[in-house]
C-alpha positions in Angstrom: 118.7 69.4 91.7 121.6 71.7 90.9 124.5 69.6 89.9 127.2 69.1 92.1 130.9 69.0 90.6 130.0 71.6 88.0 130.4 74.6 90.3 132.0 74.5 93.5 131.6 77.3 95.6 132.3 76.9 99.1 129.0 77.9 100.1 127.7 74.5 99.1 130.2 72.1 97.4 131.0 69.0 99.3 135.3 68.5 99.9 134.9 65.1 97.6 133.7 67.3 94.5 137.3 68.9 94.3 138.4 65.6 93.0 135.4 64.7 90.8 135.1 65.0 87.3 133.3 63.6 84.1 132.3 60.3 85.2 130.9 61.5 88.2 128.6 64.1 86.5 127.5 61.4 84.1 126.7 58.8 87.2 124.8 61.8 89.2 122.8 62.8 86.1 121.7 59.2 85.4 120.9 58.5 89.1 118.8 61.7 88.8 117.1 60.8 86.1 116.2 57.1 86.9 114.9 58.9 90.4 112.4 60.8 88.7 113.8 64.2 89.2 112.6 67.1 86.7 115.6 68.9 85.7 119.5 69.1 86.1 120.7 72.8 86.8 124.0 73.9 85.8 125.6 77.8 86.9 127.5 80.1 84.6 130.6 82.2 85.4 133.0 82.9 82.7 136.1 83.7 85.2 136.2 84.3 88.6 138.8 87.5 90.3 141.4 86.6 92.5 139.8 88.5 95.3 136.7 86.2 95.2 138.5 83.1 93.9 139.0 81.7 97.8 135.3 81.5 98.5 133.9 81.1 95.1 136.8 78.8 93.6 137.5 78.8 89.9 135.8 75.7 89.2 132.6 76.6 86.9 132.1 74.1 84.2 130.6 75.7 81.0 126.8 75.2 81.4 126.2 74.7 77.8 128.7 72.3 77.1 127.9 70.6 80.6 124.0 70.1 79.9 124.9 68.9 76.4 127.1 66.4 77.5 124.6 65.2 79.8 121.7 65.2 77.1 123.7 62.7 75.6 123.7 60.2 78.2 120.1 61.0 79.4 116.7 60.7 77.8 114.0 62.5 80.1 115.4 64.9 82.5 115.1 68.3 81.6 118.3 70.6 81.3 118.1 74.0 83.0 120.5 76.8 83.0 120.6 78.2 86.7 121.2 80.9 85.8 123.1 82.1 82.4 124.2 85.2 82.7 123.2 86.1 79.3 124.1 90.0 79.4 127.6 88.8 78.9 126.8 87.6 75.6 125.2 88.8 72.7 121.5 87.5 72.2 122.6 85.8 68.8 125.0 83.7 70.2 123.3 82.9 73.3 120.3 81.6 71.1 122.8 79.8 68.8 124.3 77.7 72.0 120.9 77.1 73.7 118.7 76.4 70.5 121.4 73.8 69.7 121.1 72.4 72.9 117.4 72.1 72.9 117.5 70.6 69.2 120.1 67.9 70.2 118.3 67.2 73.5 115.0 66.7 72.1 113.3 69.9 73.3 114.5 69.5 77.4 115.9 72.9 77.4 114.7 75.4 80.7 116.6 78.9 80.0 117.3 80.3 83.3 118.3 83.8 83.1 120.0 86.1 85.5 121.9 89.5 85.8 125.3 88.2 87.3 127.4 89.9 90.4 131.0 89.6 89.3 131.9 93.2 88.3 135.2 91.8 86.6 133.5 89.4 84.3 131.7 91.9 82.8 134.4 94.6 82.5 136.8 92.1 80.8 134.3 91.2 78.2 133.3 94.8 77.4 129.8 94.8 79.1 128.7 97.5 81.6 128.0 96.2 84.7 126.0 99.4 85.7 123.7 98.4 83.2 123.1 95.0 83.6 119.7 94.9 85.0 118.4 96.8 81.9 120.5 95.0 79.3 119.0 91.8 80.9 115.7 93.1 80.5 116.3 93.8 76.7 118.2 90.4 76.5 114.9 88.4 77.6 113.1 89.7 74.8 116.0 89.4 72.3 116.1 85.9 73.3 112.6 85.3 72.8 112.6 86.4 69.1 115.9 84.6 68.6 114.7 81.4 70.2 111.2 81.6 68.4 110.2 79.6 65.4 111.7 82.2 62.8 115.0 81.2 61.2 115.3 84.9 60.7 114.6 86.6 63.8 114.4 90.3 64.3 114.8 92.5 67.3 115.0 96.2 67.5 116.4 97.9 71.0 118.5 100.2 72.6 121.5 97.5 73.2 120.9 95.0 70.6 119.7 95.4 66.9 119.3 92.5 64.4 117.2 91.1 61.6 117.9 89.4 58.2 120.4 86.9 59.8 119.1 83.3 59.7 120.1 80.5 62.4 119.3 76.9 62.2 119.0 74.5 63.8 115.7 75.8 65.5 114.9 74.8 69.0 112.6 71.5 69.2 110.3 73.2 71.4 107.8 75.9 70.2 108.4 78.2 73.0 111.6 77.5 75.3 110.8 78.4 79.0 112.6 81.4 80.1 112.8 81.0 84.2 114.3 84.5 85.8 116.6 84.0 88.7 117.0 86.5 91.4 115.3 87.9 94.6 115.9 91.4 94.4 112.9 93.6 94.0 114.3 94.4 90.3 114.8 90.4 89.8 110.9 89.7 91.1 109.6 92.2 88.9 111.5 90.8 86.1 110.5 87.4 86.6 106.5 88.8 86.8 106.8 91.0 83.7 109.1 88.6 81.3 109.3 85.1 82.9 107.7 82.0 82.6 109.3 80.7 85.8 110.9 82.8 88.9 114.0 81.1 90.7 114.6 82.5 94.1 118.0 82.7 94.9 118.2 81.9 98.8 114.9 83.2 100.2 114.2 81.5 103.3 110.6 80.1 103.8 109.5 83.1 105.5 110.2 85.5 102.7 108.6 83.3 100.1 104.9 84.5 100.8 105.6 88.0 100.6 107.7 87.8 97.2 105.2 85.4 95.9 102.2 87.7 96.3 104.1 90.6 94.9 105.2 88.5 91.8 101.2 87.5 91.3 100.4 91.3 91.7 102.8 92.6 89.4 101.6 90.0 86.7 98.1 90.9 87.3 98.7 94.6 87.1 100.4 94.1 84.0 97.3 91.7 82.8 99.7 88.9 82.3 97.0 85.7 82.6 99.5 83.0 81.4 100.6 81.0 84.8 104.1 81.0 86.3 106.3 78.6 87.9 107.1 79.5 91.1 110.4 77.7 92.6 112.3 77.5 95.8 115.6 75.9 96.9 115.0 74.0 100.0 117.3 73.7 103.0 120.0 71.3 102.3 118.9 67.6 102.8 120.0 64.3 104.3 117.8 61.5 104.6 117.9 59.1 107.5 120.0 60.0 110.9 123.3 61.2 109.8 126.4 60.0 111.9 128.4 63.3 110.9 128.1 67.0 110.9 125.4 67.6 108.2 124.8 71.4 109.7 122.0 72.6 111.6 120.4 73.9 108.5 119.9 70.5 107.1 116.6 68.6 107.1 117.2 65.2 108.1 114.9 62.2 109.1 112.5 59.5 108.0 111.1 60.1 104.5 107.5 61.0 105.6 109.1 63.8 107.9 111.3 65.2 105.3 108.4 65.1 102.9 106.0 66.7 105.6 108.3 69.6 105.9 108.9 70.0 101.8 105.1 70.0 101.3 104.8 73.1 103.2 106.7 74.8 100.1 103.3 73.9 98.1 101.2 75.2 100.6 103.2 78.6 100.1 102.5 78.7 96.3 105.7 77.2 95.0 105.4 74.8 92.4 108.9 73.3 91.9 111.6 72.6 94.6 115.2 72.2 93.8 117.2 70.1 96.3 120.6 69.6 97.2 121.7 66.7 99.5 124.8 66.7 102.1 127.2 63.8 101.1 130.6 62.7 101.8 131.3 61.0 98.3 129.7 60.1 94.8 128.2 57.2 96.3 126.4 58.7 99.4 125.1 61.4 96.9 123.7 58.6 95.0 122.1 57.0 97.4 120.6 59.8 98.8 119.0 60.9 95.2 117.4 57.3 94.9 116.0 57.2 98.3 114.3 60.5 97.8 113.2 59.4 94.4 111.3 56.2 95.9 110.6 57.5 99.4 110.2 61.0 99.5 108.9 62.2 96.2 105.7 60.3 96.1 104.8 61.8 99.2 104.8 65.4 98.1 101.9 65.4 96.0 
C-alpha cells in the first residue's frame, strides 16, 4: 500500500491526513505489517510550485527519511519508493541514500523509479526537464552499478561518468529490485527493457491487458528471459457497507465480493496490487487494513 499522510495530493488524500504526523505513520506501518502487507510505498517530490500547490499540496515527506524511519519500527514489510525521481539527483547520491536504507533495514528496499513531471523541480535543481526520459534511462544503468556488489562502482555514459569512488555500506541485498513507474509508451518500454518490475500509474483495468502484452513483447524481442513483476493500482477500497460517501469508483462490500473483484487482476497477468482504503480517521484506516489482511488477502490466492 501507498502510505497516507506522507503525500497529500488532493487526488487521493483524506481530510484527516492534514492534521496527521509521525505517530500516525508509525501506527499505520505497524498495522500493515501485522496484516501481512508486502510493502509500504512513499512518493518523491522536492518542491511544489505555486501553480500546482492547490491540487498537489506541498506535503511530500522525503521518501528515504520516511522509509528509514519506518524501517526502524517494523521488521518484515518491504520499503518501496513509488516513485523516486532519480533524475533529480546524481546516481551516486541516490545510491548512497538507498544503499544505506537497504543496509539498515536488512535488505527490504525496492527501488521504484520514474521520470517526474514537475518542470520547476528540474529547473531549480539544474536538470534538463526536456531530457528527463533519456536521463532516467541512463540513471537506471548507473544505479545498477552503484547499488551492486562493488565497493568502487563504475559507469561511463552521456550524462554520468564515475569510477574509483568507493561507497560503503553496500546494500544488504545482492541485487536491489528496480521497478519502473509510468504508463506512457516510453515508461512501458523502459520497464520492459530495464526493470525488474512495472508500476503502472492509473491504468484502468481495461487498459492493462494491452499494456502487459506490450511489456512482454518488448522483453521477448530484446531476449530478456528473467521474470518481471507486474503491478497495478486498484480502485479505492472500503470493506463493508459504508454509511458515508466513499465515491462511485470505490469497491465496497463483503470480503468475498471484494476479493472476487480483485482476483480479476491476477487473471490479467498482474502479480502484485497496490491498495488504498477510504477512511475518515487513522482508526478507521487501521480497521480497514486489519480487515483486509484477515478476510480479503487469504482469498486472493
